[in-house]
ZAPAFI-794847 format. One record per atom (N, C-alpha, C, O, CB): residue number from 1; x, y, z; atom name. Coordinates in steps of 0.001 Angstrom, whole numbers, plus 500000, padded with zeros to 6 digits. Atoms other than C-alpha are relative to their C-alpha. Glycine has a CB too. Example, Ala and Ser with C-alpha at 12.3 -4.5 7.8 and 13.67 -1.06 7.14 Angstrom:
residues 2
+-----+--------+--------+--------+------+
: seq :     xx :     yy :     zz : atom :
+-----+--------+--------+--------+------+
:   1 : 500890 : 498810 : 500000 :    N :
:   1 : 512300 : 495500 : 507800 :   CA :
:   1 : 500900 : 501200 : 500000 :    C :
:   1 : 501936 : 501181 : 500665 :    O :
:   1 : 499008 : 500027 : 501246 :   CB :
:   2 : 499180 : 498810 : 499940 :    N :
:   2 : 513670 : 498940 : 507140 :   CA :
:   2 : 499230 : 501090 : 500730 :    C :
:   2 : 499739 : 502198 : 500899 :    O :
:   2 : 500414 : 500462 : 498585 :   CB :
+-----+--------+--------+--------+------+
//
This chain:
residues 117
+-----+--------+--------+--------+------+
: seq :     xx :     yy :     zz : atom :
+-----+--------+--------+--------+------+
:   1 : 500206 : 498560 : 499559 :    N :
:   1 : 707752 : 786430 : 246721 :   CA :
:   1 : 498632 : 500436 : 499352 :    C :
:   1 : 498364 : 500216 : 498171 :    O :
:   1 : 501278 : 501012 : 499505 :   CB :
:   2 : 501293 : 499465 : 500537 :    N :
:   2 : 704253 : 788039 : 246417 :   CA :
:   2 : 500148 : 501614 : 499773 :    C :
:   2 : 500612 : 502422 : 500577 :    O :
:   2 : 498750 : 499650 : 501080 :   CB :
:   3 : 500040 : 498600 : 500373 :    N :
:   3 : 703925 : 791267 : 244714 :   CA :
:   3 : 498643 : 500725 : 499865 :    C :
:   3 : 497707 : 500169 : 499290 :    O :
:   3 : 500662 : 500112 : 498770 :   CB :
:   4 : 501297 : 499356 : 500135 :    N :
:   4 : 701153 : 793917 : 244989 :   CA :
:   4 : 500175 : 501310 : 499423 :    C :
:   4 : 500944 : 502147 : 499896 :    O :
:   4 : 499281 : 500107 : 501291 :   CB :
:   5 : 499859 : 498713 : 500668 :    N :
:   5 : 700731 : 796696 : 242687 :   CA :
:   5 : 498684 : 500734 : 499856 :    C :
:   5 : 497724 : 500280 : 499234 :    O :
:   5 : 500614 : 499810 : 498650 :   CB :
:   6 : 501165 : 499165 : 500124 :    N :
:   6 : 698278 : 799558 : 243107 :   CA :
:   6 : 500176 : 500804 : 498814 :    C :
:   6 : 501271 : 501014 : 498292 :    O :
:   6 : 499763 : 500858 : 501201 :   CB :
:   7 : 500099 : 499223 : 501043 :    N :
:   7 : 697093 : 801646 : 240406 :   CA :
:   7 : 498691 : 500744 : 499851 :    C :
:   7 : 497731 : 500325 : 500497 :    O :
:   7 : 500267 : 499252 : 498938 :   CB :
:   8 : 501305 : 499304 : 500240 :    N :
:   8 : 694342 : 804088 : 239277 :   CA :
:   8 : 499910 : 501333 : 500714 :    C :
:   8 : 498932 : 502061 : 500545 :    O :
:   8 : 498831 : 499118 : 500454 :   CB :
:   9 : 499941 : 498757 : 499338 :    N :
:   9 : 695312 : 806993 : 241446 :   CA :
:   9 : 500124 : 501276 : 499092 :    C :
:   9 : 500844 : 501162 : 498100 :    O :
:   9 : 501117 : 499937 : 500912 :   CB :
:  10 : 499937 : 498975 : 500879 :    N :
:  10 : 694929 : 810394 : 239867 :   CA :
:  10 : 499285 : 501191 : 500751 :    C :
:  10 : 498911 : 501081 : 501919 :    O :
:  10 : 499364 : 499599 : 498623 :   CB :
:  11 : 500652 : 498928 : 499547 :    N :
:  11 : 693406 : 813741 : 240362 :   CA :
:  11 : 498599 : 499964 : 499690 :    C :
:  11 : 498240 : 499736 : 498535 :    O :
:  11 : 500572 : 501116 : 499535 :   CB :
:  12 : 501423 : 500187 : 500235 :    N :
:  12 : 689608 : 813760 : 240907 :   CA :
:  12 : 499314 : 501231 : 500784 :    C :
:  12 : 499851 : 501873 : 501686 :    O :
:  12 : 499480 : 498485 : 500539 :   CB :
:  13 : 500973 : 498942 : 499497 :    N :
:  13 : 686866 : 816218 : 241757 :   CA :
:  13 : 499118 : 499543 : 501178 :    C :
:  13 : 498558 : 498447 : 501191 :    O :
:  13 : 499064 : 500438 : 498846 :   CB :
:  14 : 500753 : 500233 : 498924 :    N :
:  14 : 685145 : 816427 : 244988 :   CA :
:  14 : 498527 : 499626 : 499546 :    C :
:  14 : 497914 : 500309 : 498726 :    O :
:  14 : 500071 : 501193 : 500893 :   CB :
:  15 : 501298 : 500303 : 500495 :    N :
:  15 : 681812 : 814520 : 244683 :   CA :
:  15 : 500142 : 498860 : 498904 :    C :
:  15 : 499203 : 498105 : 498651 :    O :
:  15 : 499322 : 501315 : 499424 :   CB :
:  16 : 499970 : 500992 : 501092 :    N :
:  16 : 683198 : 812309 : 241869 :   CA :
:  16 : 500465 : 498619 : 500584 :    C :
:  16 : 500581 : 498371 : 501784 :    O :
:  16 : 500983 : 500490 : 498820 :   CB :
:  17 : 499573 : 501342 : 499641 :    N :
:  17 : 684338 : 808726 : 241767 :   CA :
:  17 : 501340 : 499534 : 499460 :    C :
:  17 : 501827 : 500008 : 498433 :    O :
:  17 : 498999 : 499075 : 499563 :   CB :
:  18 : 498628 : 500426 : 500673 :    N :
:  18 : 687623 : 806894 : 241277 :   CA :
:  18 : 500063 : 498450 : 500548 :    C :
:  18 : 499672 : 498088 : 501658 :    O :
:  18 : 501489 : 501059 : 500544 :   CB :
:  19 : 499654 : 501398 : 499717 :    N :
:  19 : 688581 : 803151 : 241140 :   CA :
:  19 : 501315 : 499667 : 500035 :    C :
:  19 : 502035 : 499821 : 499049 :    O :
:  19 : 499459 : 499178 : 499136 :   CB :
:  20 : 498524 : 500412 : 499871 :    N :
:  20 : 691814 : 801909 : 242466 :   CA :
:  20 : 500060 : 498452 : 499820 :    C :
:  20 : 499130 : 497714 : 500144 :    O :
:  20 : 500647 : 500443 : 501486 :   CB :
:  21 : 499805 : 501425 : 500075 :    N :
:  21 : 693216 : 798518 : 241679 :   CA :
:  21 : 501201 : 499546 : 500802 :    C :
:  21 : 502130 : 500333 : 500987 :    O :
:  21 : 500146 : 499579 : 498577 :   CB :
:  22 : 499046 : 500702 : 499336 :    N :
:  22 : 695397 : 796186 : 243608 :   CA :
:  22 : 500179 : 498718 : 499285 :    C :
:  22 : 499383 : 497803 : 499493 :    O :
:  22 : 499658 : 499827 : 501403 :   CB :
:  23 : 499814 : 501233 : 500528 :    N :
:  23 : 696854 : 793519 : 241447 :   CA :
:  23 : 501023 : 499212 : 500660 :    C :
:  23 : 502134 : 499704 : 500856 :    O :
:  23 : 500270 : 500112 : 498692 :   CB :
:  24 : 499185 : 500941 : 499182 :    N :
:  24 : 698395 : 790539 : 243305 :   CA :
:  24 : 500503 : 498970 : 499243 :    C :
:  24 : 499805 : 498345 : 498444 :    O :
:  24 : 499286 : 499424 : 501089 :   CB :
:  25 : 499363 : 501039 : 500838 :    N :
:  25 : 700802 : 788232 : 241926 :   CA :
:  25 : 499815 : 498553 : 500284 :    C :
:  25 : 500358 : 497670 : 499621 :    O :
:  25 : 501342 : 500207 : 500020 :   CB :
:  26 : 500525 : 501428 : 499646 :    N :
:  26 : 699305 : 785149 : 243572 :   CA :
:  26 : 498503 : 500133 : 500212 :    C :
:  26 : 497852 : 501140 : 500491 :    O :
:  26 : 500715 : 499361 : 501374 :   CB :
:  27 : 501549 : 500058 : 499918 :    N :
:  27 : 695824 : 783847 : 243646 :   CA :
:  27 : 499514 : 500406 : 501225 :    C :
:  27 : 499945 : 500026 : 502313 :    O :
:  27 : 499443 : 498665 : 499768 :   CB :
:  28 : 500699 : 499288 : 498663 :    N :
:  28 : 693537 : 785916 : 245978 :   CA :
:  28 : 498999 : 498931 : 500708 :    C :
:  28 : 498363 : 499212 : 501723 :    O :
:  28 : 499019 : 501475 : 499526 :   CB :
:  29 : 500860 : 501041 : 499314 :    N :
:  29 : 691611 : 782537 : 246711 :   CA :
:  29 : 500702 : 499569 : 501288 :    C :
:  29 : 500017 : 499102 : 502198 :    O :
:  29 : 499741 : 498717 : 499050 :   CB :
:  30 : 499373 : 500556 : 498865 :    N :
:  30 : 694226 : 781673 : 249266 :   CA :
:  30 : 500325 : 501234 : 501022 :    C :
:  30 : 501018 : 501023 : 502017 :    O :
:  30 : 501327 : 499175 : 499536 :   CB :
:  31 : 499823 : 498952 : 499079 :    N :
:  31 : 694254 : 785117 : 250953 :   CA :
:  31 : 499279 : 499738 : 501360 :    C :
:  31 : 498170 : 499206 : 501385 :    O :
:  31 : 499518 : 501263 : 499375 :   CB :
:  32 : 500567 : 499996 : 498699 :    N :
:  32 : 693638 : 785255 : 254763 :   CA :
:  32 : 499394 : 501357 : 500136 :    C :
:  32 : 498216 : 501445 : 500482 :    O :
:  32 : 501034 : 499685 : 501113 :   CB :
:  33 : 500538 : 498615 : 499748 :    N :
:  33 : 693196 : 789047 : 254908 :   CA :
:  33 : 500659 : 500951 : 498949 :    C :
:  33 : 501801 : 500744 : 498538 :    O :
:  33 : 500326 : 500505 : 501541 :   CB :
:  34 : 499457 : 499161 : 500908 :    N :
:  34 : 693673 : 791829 : 252554 :   CA :
:  34 : 499439 : 501464 : 500442 :    C :
:  34 : 498304 : 501568 : 500907 :    O :
:  34 : 499621 : 499528 : 498506 :   CB :
:  35 : 500508 : 498827 : 499664 :    N :
:  35 : 693435 : 795559 : 253168 :   CA :
:  35 : 500333 : 501181 : 499238 :    C :
:  35 : 501399 : 501209 : 498623 :    O :
:  35 : 500283 : 500189 : 501180 :   CB :
:  36 : 499692 : 498601 : 500444 :    N :
:  36 : 693307 : 799082 : 251937 :   CA :
:  36 : 500412 : 501011 : 500942 :    C :
:  36 : 499661 : 501152 : 501907 :    O :
:  36 : 498922 : 500525 : 499393 :   CB :
:  37 : 499655 : 499082 : 499198 :    N :
:  37 : 695084 : 801746 : 253622 :   CA :
:  37 : 500383 : 501245 : 499318 :    C :
:  37 : 500736 : 501194 : 498140 :    O :
:  37 : 500936 : 499533 : 500779 :   CB :
:  38 : 499606 : 498742 : 500614 :    N :
:  38 : 695817 : 805431 : 253005 :   CA :
:  38 : 500824 : 500895 : 500949 :    C :
:  38 : 500690 : 500783 : 502168 :    O :
:  38 : 498762 : 500742 : 499538 :   CB :
:  39 : 499145 : 499129 : 499249 :    N :
:  39 : 698247 : 807979 : 254219 :   CA :
:  39 : 500144 : 501351 : 499463 :    C :
:  39 : 500640 : 501519 : 498349 :    O :
:  39 : 501272 : 499435 : 500115 :   CB :
:  40 : 500061 : 498502 : 500439 :    N :
:  40 : 697938 : 811771 : 253941 :   CA :
:  40 : 501336 : 500637 : 500377 :    C :
:  40 : 501955 : 500142 : 501319 :    O :
:  40 : 498750 : 500834 : 500737 :   CB :
:  41 : 498769 : 499368 : 499555 :    N :
:  41 : 700945 : 813966 : 254194 :   CA :
:  41 : 500029 : 500354 : 501458 :    C :
:  41 : 499067 : 500947 : 501946 :    O :
:  41 : 500237 : 501206 : 499220 :   CB :
:  42 : 500100 : 499597 : 498664 :    N :
:  42 : 701941 : 814391 : 257731 :   CA :
:  42 : 499210 : 499323 : 500980 :    C :
:  42 : 499110 : 499683 : 502153 :    O :
:  42 : 499612 : 501152 : 500005 :   CB :
:  43 : 500991 : 500765 : 499126 :    N :
:  43 : 699580 : 811915 : 259048 :   CA :
:  43 : 500431 : 498546 : 499935 :    C :
:  43 : 501165 : 498095 : 499056 :    O :
:  43 : 498436 : 500169 : 499499 :   CB :
:  44 : 499727 : 501390 : 500062 :    N :
:  44 : 699724 : 808320 : 260007 :   CA :
:  44 : 499176 : 499275 : 499157 :    C :
:  44 : 498013 : 499620 : 498952 :    O :
:  44 : 499944 : 499438 : 501204 :   CB :
:  45 : 500828 : 500956 : 500877 :    N :
:  45 : 698647 : 805526 : 257711 :   CA :
:  45 : 498788 : 499521 : 500752 :    C :
:  45 : 498872 : 499177 : 501931 :    O :
:  45 : 500850 : 498734 : 499539 :   CB :
:  46 : 501305 : 500453 : 499452 :    N :
:  46 : 694959 : 804570 : 258307 :   CA :
:  46 : 499471 : 499078 : 499233 :    C :
:  46 : 499698 : 499026 : 498024 :    O :
:  46 : 499047 : 500993 : 500165 :   CB :
:  47 : 500619 : 501183 : 500605 :    N :
:  47 : 692981 : 801569 : 257622 :   CA :
:  47 : 498650 : 500671 : 499253 :    C :
:  47 : 497930 : 501496 : 499814 :    O :
:  47 : 499626 : 498758 : 501233 :   CB :
:  48 : 501218 : 499570 : 500832 :    N :
:  48 : 690224 : 802232 : 254849 :   CA :
:  48 : 499112 : 498779 : 500019 :    C :
:  48 : 497936 : 498855 : 500375 :    O :
:  48 : 500376 : 500460 : 498428 :   CB :
:  49 : 501053 : 501189 : 499964 :    N :
:  49 : 688839 : 798727 : 254528 :   CA :
:  49 : 500961 : 498807 : 500148 :    C :
:  49 : 502126 : 498839 : 499751 :    O :
:  49 : 498959 : 499858 : 498543 :   CB :
:  50 : 499352 : 501264 : 499852 :    N :
:  50 : 689844 : 795169 : 255453 :   CA :
:  50 : 498969 : 498841 : 499448 :    C :
:  50 : 497801 : 498778 : 499831 :    O :
:  50 : 500418 : 499789 : 501580 :   CB :
:  51 : 500640 : 501027 : 500525 :    N :
:  51 : 688682 : 792191 : 253548 :   CA :
:  51 : 500440 : 498589 : 500584 :    C :
:  51 : 501615 : 498227 : 500534 :    O :
:  51 : 500180 : 500096 : 498597 :   CB :
:  52 : 499686 : 501202 : 499410 :    N :
:  52 : 688460 : 788824 : 255262 :   CA :
:  52 : 499865 : 498860 : 498986 :    C :
:  52 : 499251 : 499014 : 497930 :    O :
:  52 : 499149 : 499795 : 501187 :   CB :
:  53 : 500200 : 501153 : 500994 :    N :
:  53 : 688738 : 785340 : 253617 :   CA :
:  53 : 498527 : 499657 : 499839 :    C :
:  53 : 498100 : 499213 : 498773 :    O :
:  53 : 500773 : 498695 : 500472 :   CB :
:  54 : 501312 : 500330 : 500011 :    N :
:  54 : 685120 : 784888 : 254580 :   CA :
:  54 : 499214 : 500641 : 498938 :    C :
:  54 : 498157 : 500129 : 498569 :    O :
:  54 : 499470 : 500273 : 501209 :   CB :
:  55 : 500654 : 499156 : 501040 :    N :
:  55 : 684179 : 787589 : 251901 :   CA :
:  55 : 499457 : 501179 : 500633 :    C :
:  55 : 499013 : 502067 : 499906 :    O :
:  55 : 498897 : 499272 : 499249 :   CB :
:  56 : 500495 : 498814 : 499497 :    N :
:  56 : 683114 : 790096 : 254391 :   CA :
:  56 : 501054 : 501065 : 499988 :    C :
:  56 : 502254 : 500793 : 499966 :    O :
:  56 : 499470 : 499794 : 501327 :   CB :
:  57 : 499102 : 498812 : 500113 :    N :
:  57 : 684593 : 793558 : 254280 :   CA :
:  57 : 499597 : 501047 : 501138 :    C :
:  57 : 498431 : 501427 : 501242 :    O :
:  57 : 499870 : 500678 : 498493 :   CB :
:  58 : 500262 : 498725 : 498965 :    N :
:  58 : 684843 : 796285 : 257218 :   CA :
:  58 : 500598 : 501126 : 499458 :    C :
:  58 : 501667 : 501087 : 498850 :    O :
:  58 : 500611 : 499838 : 501498 :   CB :
:  59 : 499467 : 498752 : 500459 :    N :
:  59 : 685212 : 799836 : 256449 :   CA :
:  59 : 500087 : 500799 : 501062 :    C :
:  59 : 499376 : 500688 : 502061 :    O :
:  59 : 499269 : 500630 : 498981 :   CB :
:  60 : 499939 : 498788 : 499103 :    N :
:  60 : 686382 : 802831 : 258212 :   CA :
:  60 : 498888 : 500748 : 500026 :    C :
:  60 : 498201 : 500815 : 499007 :    O :
:  60 : 501009 : 500867 : 499683 :   CB :
:  61 : 501267 : 499274 : 499888 :    N :
:  61 : 683651 : 804966 : 259470 :   CA :
:  61 : 499755 : 501186 : 498907 :    C :
:  61 : 498698 : 501513 : 498368 :    O :
:  61 : 499952 : 500594 : 501428 :   CB :
:  62 : 499910 : 498846 : 500873 :    N :
:  62 : 684826 : 807856 : 257343 :   CA :
:  62 : 499673 : 499529 : 498483 :    C :
:  62 : 499441 : 500403 : 497648 :    O :
:  62 : 501487 : 500664 : 500129 :   CB :
:  63 : 500187 : 500447 : 501331 :    N :
:  63 : 684293 : 805778 : 254182 :   CA :
:  63 : 498743 : 499106 : 499699 :    C :
:  63 : 498351 : 498848 : 498561 :    O :
:  63 : 501190 : 499287 : 499636 :   CB :
:  64 : 501109 : 500866 : 500096 :    N :
:  64 : 681344 : 803577 : 254949 :   CA :
:  64 : 498914 : 500549 : 499246 :    C :
:  64 : 498573 : 501714 : 499450 :    O :
:  64 : 499547 : 499638 : 501256 :   CB :
:  65 : 501172 : 499621 : 500769 :    N :
:  65 : 678503 : 803788 : 252573 :   CA :
:  65 : 500401 : 500702 : 498635 :    C :
:  65 : 499563 : 500971 : 497774 :    O :
:  65 : 499104 : 500947 : 500869 :   CB :
:  66 : 499585 : 499335 : 501268 :    N :
:  66 : 680706 : 805435 : 249815 :   CA :
:  66 : 501127 : 499150 : 499377 :    C :
:  66 : 501281 : 499259 : 498161 :    O :
:  66 : 500495 : 501518 : 500258 :   CB :
:  67 : 498994 : 500801 : 500633 :    N :
:  67 : 683604 : 802993 : 249215 :   CA :
:  67 : 499560 : 498486 : 500111 :    C :
:  67 : 498983 : 498030 : 501099 :    O :
:  67 : 501421 : 500268 : 500673 :   CB :
:  68 : 500129 : 501464 : 500035 :    N :
:  68 : 683359 : 799318 : 248213 :   CA :
:  68 : 501292 : 499345 : 499535 :    C :
:  68 : 502237 : 499958 : 499039 :    O :
:  68 : 498845 : 499585 : 499080 :   CB :
:  69 : 498756 : 500810 : 500453 :    N :
:  69 : 685838 : 796618 : 247495 :   CA :
:  69 : 499589 : 498882 : 499002 :    C :
:  69 : 499613 : 497742 : 499465 :    O :
:  69 : 500752 : 499313 : 501285 :   CB :
:  70 : 500323 : 501177 : 501024 :    N :
:  70 : 684815 : 794439 : 244466 :   CA :
:  70 : 501388 : 499310 : 499819 :    C :
:  70 : 502478 : 499829 : 500057 :    O :
:  70 : 499353 : 500567 : 498434 :   CB :
:  71 : 498787 : 500763 : 500311 :    N :
:  71 : 687179 : 791695 : 243501 :   CA :
:  71 : 499857 : 499498 : 498599 :    C :
:  71 : 498737 : 499367 : 498107 :    O :
:  71 : 500235 : 498823 : 500998 :   CB :
:  72 : 499897 : 500563 : 501372 :    N :
:  72 : 688207 : 790349 : 240079 :   CA :
:  72 : 500897 : 498730 : 500256 :    C :
:  72 : 502127 : 498762 : 500207 :    O :
:  72 : 500672 : 501100 : 498864 :   CB :
:  73 : 499283 : 501172 : 499728 :    N :
:  73 : 689061 : 786769 : 240888 :   CA :
:  73 : 500940 : 499486 : 498895 :    C :
:  73 : 502058 : 499007 : 499082 :    O :
:  73 : 499063 : 499002 : 500324 :   CB :
:  74 : 499312 : 500476 : 501348 :    N :
:  74 : 690114 : 785936 : 237344 :   CA :
:  74 : 501483 : 500791 : 499870 :    C :
:  74 : 502474 : 500232 : 499401 :    O :
:  74 : 498931 : 500415 : 498577 :   CB :
:  75 : 498826 : 499250 : 500257 :    N :
:  75 : 692766 : 788738 : 237401 :   CA :
:  75 : 500611 : 500145 : 501393 :    C :
:  75 : 501453 : 501037 : 501493 :    O :
:  75 : 499705 : 501391 : 499267 :   CB :
:  76 : 499300 : 499681 : 498707 :    N :
:  76 : 693810 : 788505 : 241152 :   CA :
:  76 : 500095 : 501274 : 500343 :    C :
:  76 : 501176 : 501745 : 500697 :    O :
:  76 : 501242 : 499560 : 500048 :   CB :
:  77 : 500052 : 498477 : 499835 :    N :
:  77 : 692737 : 792026 : 241601 :   CA :
:  77 : 498884 : 500300 : 501070 :    C :
:  77 : 497795 : 499731 : 501011 :    O :
:  77 : 499653 : 500779 : 498533 :   CB :
:  78 : 500926 : 499462 : 499214 :    N :
:  78 : 690979 : 793695 : 244347 :   CA :
:  78 : 499932 : 501554 : 499845 :    C :
:  78 : 500940 : 502260 : 499866 :    O :
:  78 : 500271 : 499580 : 501349 :   CB :
:  79 : 500320 : 498678 : 500473 :    N :
:  79 : 689377 : 797023 : 243569 :   CA :
:  79 : 499652 : 500823 : 501259 :    C :
:  79 : 499306 : 500250 : 502292 :    O :
:  79 : 498808 : 499976 : 498936 :   CB :
:  80 : 500419 : 499163 : 498996 :    N :
:  80 : 688703 : 800040 : 245747 :   CA :
:  80 : 499065 : 501042 : 499308 :    C :
:  80 : 499558 : 502028 : 498758 :    O :
:  80 : 501214 : 500628 : 500743 :   CB :
:  81 : 500880 : 499031 : 500696 :    N :
:  81 : 685663 : 801857 : 244381 :   CA :
:  81 : 499585 : 501048 : 500996 :    C :
:  81 : 498965 : 500827 : 502036 :    O :
:  81 : 498737 : 499304 : 499370 :   CB :
:  82 : 500252 : 498916 : 499096 :    N :
:  82 : 685443 : 805251 : 245805 :   CA :
:  82 : 498998 : 500978 : 499362 :    C :
:  82 : 499300 : 501502 : 498290 :    O :
:  82 : 501317 : 500708 : 500370 :   CB :
:  83 : 500859 : 499167 : 500379 :    N :
:  83 : 682424 : 807336 : 245374 :   CA :
:  83 : 499774 : 501305 : 501023 :    C :
:  83 : 500223 : 501375 : 502167 :    O :
:  83 : 498849 : 499207 : 499775 :   CB :
:  84 : 500306 : 498746 : 499225 :    N :
:  84 : 681184 : 810793 : 246571 :   CA :
:  84 : 501408 : 500418 : 500704 :    C :
:  84 : 501513 : 500534 : 501925 :    O :
:  84 : 498740 : 499724 : 501163 :   CB :
:  85 : 498561 : 499704 : 499383 :    N :
:  85 : 684932 : 811687 : 247121 :   CA :
:  85 : 499949 : 501384 : 500643 :    C :
:  85 : 499269 : 502323 : 500229 :    O :
:  85 : 501232 : 499976 : 498835 :   CB :
:  86 : 499815 : 498777 : 499202 :    N :
:  86 : 685863 : 814300 : 249614 :   CA :
:  86 : 501512 : 500443 : 499976 :    C :
:  86 : 502399 : 499591 : 499923 :    O :
:  86 : 499511 : 499749 : 501497 :   CB :
:  87 : 498687 : 499616 : 500008 :    N :
:  87 : 688967 : 816484 : 249622 :   CA :
:  87 : 500983 : 499304 : 500980 :    C :
:  87 : 502173 : 499089 : 500750 :    O :
:  87 : 499998 : 501348 : 500219 :   CB :
:  88 : 499188 : 500704 : 498912 :    N :
:  88 : 690053 : 814755 : 252860 :   CA :
:  88 : 500514 : 498551 : 499653 :    C :
:  88 : 501312 : 497925 : 500350 :    O :
:  88 : 499123 : 499893 : 501282 :   CB :
:  89 : 499430 : 501366 : 500466 :    N :
:  89 : 690532 : 811465 : 250797 :   CA :
:  89 : 501158 : 500154 : 499293 :    C :
:  89 : 501626 : 499138 : 498780 :    O :
:  89 : 499092 : 499220 : 499143 :   CB :
:  90 : 498674 : 499762 : 500620 :    N :
:  90 : 693622 : 812965 : 249316 :   CA :
:  90 : 501007 : 499293 : 500740 :    C :
:  90 : 501271 : 499660 : 501885 :    O :
:  90 : 500361 : 501454 : 499934 :   CB :
:  91 : 498932 : 500842 : 499326 :    N :
:  91 : 696311 : 810406 : 250184 :   CA :
:  91 : 500655 : 499318 : 499018 :    C :
:  91 : 500290 : 499381 : 497845 :    O :
:  91 : 499503 : 499022 : 501017 :   CB :
:  92 : 499623 : 501175 : 500595 :    N :
:  92 : 698532 : 807723 : 249074 :   CA :
:  92 : 499254 : 498800 : 500416 :    C :
:  92 : 499040 : 498561 : 501604 :    O :
:  92 : 501318 : 499813 : 500210 :   CB :
:  93 : 500754 : 501182 : 499477 :    N :
:  93 : 696596 : 804510 : 248960 :   CA :
:  93 : 500879 : 498795 : 499771 :    C :
:  93 : 501564 : 498641 : 498759 :    O :
:  93 : 498571 : 499813 : 499287 :   CB :
:  94 : 499205 : 501416 : 499940 :    N :
:  94 : 698207 : 801112 : 249727 :   CA :
:  94 : 498995 : 498873 : 500222 :    C :
:  94 : 497953 : 498961 : 500871 :    O :
:  94 : 501139 : 499943 : 501266 :   CB :
:  95 : 500616 : 501275 : 499581 :    N :
:  95 : 697073 : 797606 : 249711 :   CA :
:  95 : 501006 : 499109 : 500588 :    C :
:  95 : 502208 : 499232 : 500349 :    O :
:  95 : 499325 : 499300 : 498852 :   CB :
:  96 : 499192 : 501009 : 499329 :    N :
:  96 : 698410 : 794839 : 251714 :   CA :
:  96 : 499286 : 498623 : 500074 :    C :
:  96 : 498059 : 498576 : 499991 :    O :
:  96 : 500349 : 500486 : 501409 :   CB :
:  97 : 500591 : 501417 : 500076 :    N :
:  97 : 697791 : 791016 : 251854 :   CA :
:  97 : 500666 : 499112 : 500905 :    C :
:  97 : 501876 : 499278 : 501064 :    O :
:  97 : 500089 : 499392 : 498612 :   CB :
:  98 : 499421 : 501026 : 499253 :    N :
:  98 : 698443 : 788178 : 254130 :   CA :
:  98 : 499352 : 498662 : 499603 :    C :
:  98 : 498128 : 498659 : 499478 :    O :
:  98 : 499860 : 500288 : 501478 :   CB :
:  99 : 500377 : 501242 : 500487 :    N :
:  99 : 698063 : 784529 : 253046 :   CA :
:  99 : 499803 : 499091 : 501251 :    C :
:  99 : 500446 : 499184 : 502297 :    O :
:  99 : 501056 : 499456 : 498989 :   CB :
: 100 : 500257 : 501039 : 498994 :    N :
: 100 : 696635 : 781701 : 255034 :   CA :
: 100 : 501322 : 499271 : 500369 :    C :
: 100 : 502113 : 498870 : 499515 :    O :
: 100 : 498935 : 498975 : 499462 :   CB :
: 101 : 498888 : 500740 : 499515 :    N :
: 101 : 699253 : 780086 : 257278 :   CA :
: 101 : 501354 : 500699 : 500052 :    C :
: 101 : 502376 : 500194 : 500516 :    O :
: 101 : 500121 : 498853 : 499211 :   CB :
: 102 : 498795 : 499194 : 500068 :    N :
: 102 : 701697 : 782887 : 256702 :   CA :
: 102 : 499884 : 501328 : 500988 :    C :
: 102 : 498809 : 501923 : 501058 :    O :
: 102 : 500231 : 500429 : 498440 :   CB :
: 103 : 500032 : 498770 : 499101 :    N :
: 103 : 702462 : 785791 : 259190 :   CA :
: 103 : 500413 : 501119 : 499178 :    C :
: 103 : 500013 : 502214 : 499574 :    O :
: 103 : 500933 : 499892 : 501272 :   CB :
: 104 : 499551 : 498811 : 500632 :    N :
: 104 : 704028 : 788084 : 256691 :   CA :
: 104 : 499142 : 500700 : 499222 :    C :
: 104 : 498412 : 500120 : 498417 :    O :
: 104 : 501001 : 499777 : 499283 :   CB :
: 105 : 500980 : 499169 : 500867 :    N :
: 105 : 702186 : 790936 : 255205 :   CA :
: 105 : 500822 : 500625 : 499068 :    C :
: 105 : 501905 : 501161 : 499301 :    O :
: 105 : 499136 : 501081 : 500765 :   CB :
: 106 : 499388 : 499311 : 501256 :    N :
: 106 : 702944 : 792136 : 251759 :   CA :
: 106 : 499260 : 501303 : 499743 :    C :
: 106 : 498050 : 501452 : 499913 :    O :
: 106 : 499897 : 499055 : 498665 :   CB :
: 107 : 500523 : 498762 : 500247 :    N :
: 107 : 702579 : 795655 : 250805 :   CA :
: 107 : 500305 : 500335 : 498492 :    C :
: 107 : 501194 : 499777 : 497847 :    O :
: 107 : 500578 : 501027 : 500998 :   CB :
: 108 : 499732 : 499496 : 501329 :    N :
: 108 : 702268 : 797521 : 247454 :   CA :
: 108 : 500801 : 501349 : 500225 :    C :
: 108 : 501156 : 501729 : 501341 :    O :
: 108 : 498608 : 500213 : 499149 :   CB :
: 109 : 499173 : 498693 : 499950 :    N :
: 109 : 704128 : 800821 : 246615 :   CA :
: 109 : 499138 : 501139 : 500167 :    C :
: 109 : 499614 : 502234 : 500466 :    O :
: 109 : 500843 : 500233 : 498733 :   CB :
: 110 : 500949 : 498792 : 499864 :    N :
: 110 : 701068 : 802990 : 246744 :   CA :
: 110 : 499637 : 500695 : 498739 :    C :
: 110 : 500399 : 500689 : 497773 :    O :
: 110 : 500601 : 501037 : 500887 :   CB :
: 111 : 500379 : 499132 : 501141 :    N :
: 111 : 699096 : 805193 : 244333 :   CA :
: 111 : 499426 : 501216 : 500654 :    C :
: 111 : 498741 : 501197 : 501677 :    O :
: 111 : 498956 : 499309 : 498976 :   CB :
: 112 : 500473 : 498741 : 499378 :    N :
: 112 : 698423 : 808826 : 244857 :   CA :
: 112 : 498674 : 500503 : 499442 :    C :
: 112 : 498412 : 500551 : 498240 :    O :
: 112 : 501040 : 501077 : 499821 :   CB :
: 113 : 501438 : 499455 : 500321 :    N :
: 113 : 694862 : 810237 : 244951 :   CA :
: 113 : 499821 : 501414 : 500539 :    C :
: 113 : 499906 : 501650 : 501744 :    O :
: 113 : 498846 : 499059 : 500653 :   CB :
: 114 : 500223 : 498716 : 499496 :    N :
: 114 : 694212 : 813859 : 245090 :   CA :
: 114 : 498554 : 500527 : 499527 :    C :
: 114 : 498160 : 500489 : 498361 :    O :
: 114 : 501164 : 500930 : 499529 :   CB :
: 115 : 501403 : 499711 : 500163 :    N :
: 115 : 690682 : 815143 : 245483 :   CA :
: 115 : 499867 : 501654 : 500049 :    C :
: 115 : 500127 : 502225 : 501107 :    O :
: 115 : 499110 : 499218 : 501211 :   CB :
: 116 : 499974 : 498714 : 499964 :    N :
: 116 : 690230 : 818717 : 244587 :   CA :
: 116 : 498556 : 500630 : 500345 :    C :
: 116 : 497551 : 500078 : 499898 :    O :
: 116 : 500550 : 500426 : 498741 :   CB :
: 117 : 501409 : 499477 : 499496 :    N :
: 117 : 687290 : 820889 : 246139 :   CA :
: 117 : 499426 : 500895 : 498926 :    C :
: 117 : 498327 : 501426 : 499086 :    O :
: 117 : 500099 : 500863 : 501427 :   CB :
+-----+--------+--------+--------+------+
//
C-alpha cells in the first residue's frame, strides 16, 4: 500500500509564497506520473501540475510561471512551490501518484491553502 501525505497548507497573503510537500511512502524513482490537484469549495477538482517520469512537468495555465515542482529524491517527496499567490488559489491541494506498470492511482488526504487579499 502506497501512502501520500500532503503538508504545508496554511493561511497566506496574496503576493506571497507557500511550499507544499507530498511525502510518498515508496521511492519516487519508480513513479510513472505524479500530479498536484486542487479543489475549491463548490468547484470541481482541477489539475495544477503533472510530473512525468521523464522529469518534465506540465502546469495549468493559471499557475504557469508562478508554481514549480521541485523534488527531494532522498526523502521521496515532491514539492509544490507556489509564488505570487492569488486569492483564487484558495483550495484544498492534493497530490496523487501512479507507479510504472500499475493502473491504480494513489491520493493523499489534502492540505488546505487559504490566500487572503
